[in-house]
ZAMI-208230 format. One record per residue: residue number from 1; z, x, y of N, C-alpha, C in turn. Coordinates in nm, 3 decimals, padded with zeros to 5 digits. Layout:
BEGIN
{seq NUM	n.z Z	n.x X	n.y Y	ca.z Z	ca.x X	ca.y Y	c.z Z	c.x X	c.y Y}
...
This chain:
BEGIN
{seq 1	n.z -13.101	n.x -14.106	n.y 09.885	ca.z -13.094	ca.x -14.102	ca.y 09.741	c.z -13.081	c.x -13.957	c.y 09.691}
{seq 2	n.z -13.154	n.x -13.866	n.y 09.751	ca.z -13.148	ca.x -13.727	ca.y 09.711	c.z -13.008	c.x -13.671	c.y 09.733}
{seq 3	n.z -12.945	n.x -13.710	n.y 09.843	ca.z -12.810	ca.x -13.662	ca.y 09.870	c.z -12.712	c.x -13.711	c.y 09.764}
{seq 4	n.z -12.729	n.x -13.833	n.y 09.715	ca.z -12.641	ca.x -13.884	ca.y 09.610	c.z -12.656	c.x -13.803	c.y 09.482}
{seq 5	n.z -12.777	n.x -13.765	n.y 09.451	ca.z -12.803	ca.x -13.681	ca.y 09.334	c.z -12.732	c.x -13.547	c.y 09.352}
{seq 6	n.z -12.743	n.x -13.490	n.y 09.472	ca.z -12.679	ca.x -13.361	ca.y 09.500	c.z -12.528	c.x -13.371	c.y 09.490}
{seq 7	n.z -12.470	n.x -13.478	n.y 09.538	ca.z -12.324	ca.x -13.495	ca.y 09.529	c.z -12.282	c.x -13.497	c.y 09.383}
{seq 8	n.z -12.358	n.x -13.567	n.y 09.299	ca.z -12.326	ca.x -13.571	ca.y 09.156	c.z -12.322	c.x -13.431	c.y 09.098}
{seq 9	n.z -12.422	n.x -13.349	n.y 09.130	ca.z -12.432	ca.x -13.215	ca.y 09.072	c.z -12.345	c.x -13.111	c.y 09.146}
{seq 10	n.z -12.287	n.x -13.147	n.y 09.257	ca.z -12.213	ca.x -13.049	ca.y 09.338	c.z -12.089	c.x -12.993	c.y 09.270}
{seq 11	n.z -12.042	n.x -13.054	n.y 09.164	ca.z -11.925	ca.x -13.002	ca.y 09.092	c.z -11.962	c.x -12.888	c.y 08.998}
{seq 12	n.z -12.091	n.x -12.869	n.y 08.975	ca.z -12.138	ca.x -12.762	ca.y 08.887	c.z -12.150	c.x -12.632	c.y 08.968}
{seq 13	n.z -12.154	n.x -12.518	n.y 08.898	ca.z -12.185	ca.x -12.393	ca.y 08.968	c.z -12.318	c.x -12.409	c.y 09.045}
{seq 14	n.z -12.329	n.x -12.343	n.y 09.158	ca.z -12.442	ca.x -12.366	ca.y 09.248	c.z -12.578	c.x -12.357	c.y 09.178}
{seq 15	n.z -12.601	n.x -12.254	n.y 09.100	ca.z -12.732	ca.x -12.238	ca.y 09.035	c.z -12.760	c.x -12.355	c.y 08.941}
{seq 16	n.z -12.659	n.x -12.399	n.y 08.867	ca.z -12.676	ca.x -12.512	ca.y 08.776	c.z -12.698	c.x -12.641	c.y 08.856}
{seq 17	n.z -12.629	n.x -12.655	n.y 08.968	ca.z -12.643	ca.x -12.774	ca.y 09.052	c.z -12.784	c.x -12.783	c.y 09.109}
{seq 18	n.z -12.835	n.x -12.672	n.y 09.159	ca.z -12.971	ca.x -12.670	ca.y 09.214	c.z -13.071	c.x -12.707	c.y 09.105}
{seq 19	n.z -13.055	n.x -12.650	n.y 08.988	ca.z -13.146	ca.x -12.680	ca.y 08.877	c.z -13.133	c.x -12.826	c.y 08.835}
{seq 20	n.z -13.012	n.x -12.879	n.y 08.835	ca.z -12.993	ca.x -13.019	ca.y 08.800	c.z -13.061	c.x -13.113	c.y 08.897}
{seq 21	n.z -13.047	n.x -13.085	n.y 09.026	ca.z -13.114	ca.x -13.167	ca.y 09.128	c.z -13.265	c.x -13.155	c.y 09.111}
{seq 22	n.z -13.313	n.x -13.035	n.y 09.095	ca.z -13.457	ca.x -13.012	ca.y 09.078	c.z -13.509	c.x -13.087	c.y 08.956}
{seq 23	n.z -13.442	n.x -13.074	n.y 08.843	ca.z -13.487	ca.x -13.142	ca.y 08.721	c.z -13.491	c.x -13.294	c.y 08.740}
{seq 24	n.z -13.389	n.x -13.347	n.y 08.807	ca.z -13.386	ca.x -13.490	ca.y 08.831	c.z -13.506	c.x -13.533	c.y 08.916}
{seq 25	n.z -13.532	n.x -13.458	n.y 09.020	ca.z -13.645	ca.x -13.491	ca.y 09.108	c.z -13.777	c.x -13.488	c.y 09.031}
{seq 26	n.z -13.794	n.x -13.390	n.y 08.945	ca.z -13.918	ca.x -13.376	ca.y 08.869	c.z -13.931	c.x -13.487	c.y 08.764}
{seq 27	n.z -13.821	n.x -13.518	n.y 08.697	ca.z -13.826	ca.x -13.617	ca.y 08.589	c.z -13.836	c.x -13.761	c.y 08.637}
{seq 28	n.z -13.766	n.x -13.793	n.y 08.746	ca.z -13.749	ca.x -13.932	ca.y 08.783	c.z -13.815	c.x -13.974	c.y 08.915}
{seq 29	n.z -13.858	n.x -13.879	n.y 08.994	ca.z -13.923	ca.x -13.914	ca.y 09.120	c.z -14.073	c.x -13.897	c.y 09.105}
{seq 30	n.z -14.151	n.x -13.997	n.y 09.148	ca.z -14.296	ca.x -13.980	ca.y 09.143	c.z -14.341	c.x -13.875	c.y 09.245}
{seq 31	n.z -14.460	n.x -13.820	n.y 09.223	ca.z -14.509	ca.x -13.715	ca.y 09.314	c.z -14.506	c.x -13.755	c.y 09.461}
{seq 32	n.z -14.534	n.x -13.879	n.y 09.494	ca.z -14.534	ca.x -13.920	ca.y 09.635	c.z -14.395	c.x -13.909	c.y 09.696}
{seq 33	n.z -14.293	n.x -13.942	n.y 09.620	ca.z -14.156	ca.x -13.930	ca.y 09.673	c.z -14.118	c.x -13.784	c.y 09.690}
{seq 34	n.z -14.159	n.x -13.700	n.y 09.596	ca.z -14.130	ca.x -13.556	ca.y 09.608	c.z -14.202	c.x -13.499	c.y 09.729}
{seq 35	n.z -14.324	n.x -13.542	n.y 09.753	ca.z -14.400	ca.x -13.496	ca.y 09.870	c.z -14.329	c.x -13.538	c.y 09.999}
{seq 36	n.z -14.283	n.x -13.662	n.y 10.004	ca.z -14.209	ca.x -13.709	ca.y 10.122	c.z -14.082	c.x -13.628	c.y 10.143}
{seq 37	n.z -14.014	n.x -13.596	n.y 10.034	ca.z -13.892	ca.x -13.516	ca.y 10.045	c.z -13.924	c.x -13.379	c.y 10.104}
{seq 38	n.z -14.033	n.x -13.320	n.y 10.063	ca.z -14.072	ca.x -13.189	ca.y 10.118	c.z -14.101	c.x -13.197	c.y 10.267}
{seq 39	n.z -14.158	n.x -13.308	n.y 10.310	ca.z -14.184	ca.x -13.328	ca.y 10.453	c.z -14.052	c.x -13.333	c.y 10.529}
{seq 40	n.z -13.956	n.x -13.408	n.y 10.476	ca.z -13.826	ca.x -13.419	ca.y 10.542	c.z -13.754	c.x -13.283	c.y 10.537}
{seq 41	n.z -13.755	n.x -13.219	n.y 10.420	ca.z -13.687	ca.x -13.090	ca.y 10.405	c.z -13.747	c.x -12.984	c.y 10.497}
{seq 42	n.z -13.876	n.x -12.995	n.y 10.523	ca.z -13.942	ca.x -12.899	ca.y 10.611	c.z -13.922	c.x -12.928	c.y 10.758}
{seq 43	n.z -13.849	n.x -13.035	n.y 10.788	ca.z -13.822	ca.x -13.069	ca.y 10.927	c.z -13.937	c.x -13.138	c.y 10.998}
{seq 44	n.z -14.035	n.x -13.185	n.y 10.922	ca.z -14.153	ca.x -13.248	ca.y 10.983	c.z -14.136	c.x -13.397	c.y 11.004}
{seq 45	n.z -14.029	n.x -13.454	n.y 10.946	ca.z -14.000	ca.x -13.595	ca.y 10.964	c.z -13.851	c.x -13.608	c.y 10.994}
{seq 46	n.z -13.817	n.x -13.672	n.y 11.104	ca.z -13.675	ca.x -13.684	ca.y 11.136	c.z -13.603	c.x -13.775	c.y 11.037}
{seq 47	n.z -13.475	n.x -13.748	n.y 11.019	ca.z -13.392	ca.x -13.828	ca.y 10.930	c.z -13.256	c.x -13.848	c.y 10.995}
{seq 48	n.z -13.198	n.x -13.965	n.y 10.976	ca.z -13.067	ca.x -13.993	ca.y 11.035	c.z -12.956	c.x -13.914	c.y 10.967}
{seq 49	n.z -12.971	n.x -13.893	n.y 10.837	ca.z -12.869	ca.x -13.822	ca.y 10.760	c.z -12.929	c.x -13.689	c.y 10.715}
{seq 50	n.z -12.865	n.x -13.579	n.y 10.750	ca.z -12.919	ca.x -13.449	ca.y 10.707	c.z -12.919	c.x -13.438	c.y 10.555}
{seq 51	n.z -13.013	n.x -13.362	n.y 10.503	ca.z -13.018	ca.x -13.341	ca.y 10.359	c.z -12.907	c.x -13.247	c.y 10.315}
{seq 52	n.z -12.848	n.x -13.278	n.y 10.202	ca.z -12.744	ca.x -13.195	ca.y 10.141	c.z -12.803	c.x -13.056	c.y 10.114}
{seq 53	n.z -12.725	n.x -12.951	n.y 10.130	ca.z -12.777	ca.x -12.816	ca.y 10.105	c.z -12.838	c.x -12.797	c.y 09.966}
{seq 54	n.z -12.783	n.x -12.864	n.y 09.864	ca.z -12.840	ca.x -12.853	ca.y 09.730	c.z -12.979	c.x -12.916	c.y 09.723}
{seq 55	n.z -13.000	n.x -13.022	n.y 09.799	ca.z -13.132	ca.x -13.085	ca.y 09.804	c.z -13.232	c.x -12.989	c.y 09.868}
{seq 56	n.z -13.191	n.x -12.925	n.y 09.976	ca.z -13.280	ca.x -12.830	ca.y 10.043	c.z -13.318	c.x -12.714	c.y 09.950}
{seq 57	n.z -13.222	n.x -12.665	n.y 09.874	ca.z -13.250	ca.x -12.555	ca.y 09.781	c.z -13.336	c.x -12.601	c.y 09.666}
{seq 58	n.z -13.311	n.x -12.722	n.y 09.614	ca.z -13.393	ca.x -12.775	ca.y 09.506	c.z -13.535	c.x -12.804	c.y 09.555}
{seq 59	n.z -13.548	n.x -12.847	n.y 09.678	ca.z -13.679	ca.x -12.876	ca.y 09.734	c.z -13.765	c.x -12.749	c.y 09.740}
{seq 60	n.z -13.701	n.x -12.636	n.y 09.762	ca.z -13.775	ca.x -12.510	ca.y 09.763	c.z -13.845	c.x -12.486	c.y 09.628}
{seq 61	n.z -13.782	n.x -12.532	n.y 09.520	ca.z -13.840	ca.x -12.517	ca.y 09.387	c.z -13.959	c.x -12.612	c.y 09.365}
{seq 62	n.z -13.968	n.x -12.715	n.y 09.448	ca.z -14.078	ca.x -12.810	ca.y 09.439	c.z -14.204	c.x -12.761	c.y 09.511}
{seq 63	n.z -14.185	n.x -12.668	n.y 09.602	ca.z -14.298	ca.x -12.621	ca.y 09.682	c.z -14.395	c.x -12.544	c.y 09.593}
{seq 64	n.z -14.525	n.x -12.565	n.y 09.615	ca.z -14.625	ca.x -12.489	ca.y 09.539	c.z -14.608	c.x -12.339	c.y 09.564}
{seq 65	n.z -14.634	n.x -12.261	n.y 09.462	ca.z -14.624	ca.x -12.115	ca.y 09.472	c.z -14.724	c.x -12.066	c.y 09.577}
{seq 66	n.z -14.680	n.x -11.974	n.y 09.659	ca.z -14.768	ca.x -11.915	ca.y 09.760	c.z -14.760	c.x -11.983	c.y 09.895}
{seq 67	n.z -14.670	n.x -12.084	n.y 09.908	ca.z -14.652	ca.x -12.151	ca.y 10.036	c.z -14.516	c.x -12.118	c.y 10.090}
{seq 68	n.z -14.509	n.x -12.100	n.y 10.222	ca.z -14.381	ca.x -12.069	ca.y 10.286	c.z -14.318	c.x -12.195	c.y 10.338}
């Protein structure tokens, strides 16, 4: 689902696309789904389909400040 969101925003300039994906995740995904996404983005849970680069960049904005 996150990849589909990224594909939608991929026609925008990169910074706008990352912000669009991030805003969508914050507005429409519950905290548990965002947490699961961070686990996948961090490579801690295998996935059959790699995450779109825009999803990975937007996920970085979801991480709490002070965490690597």
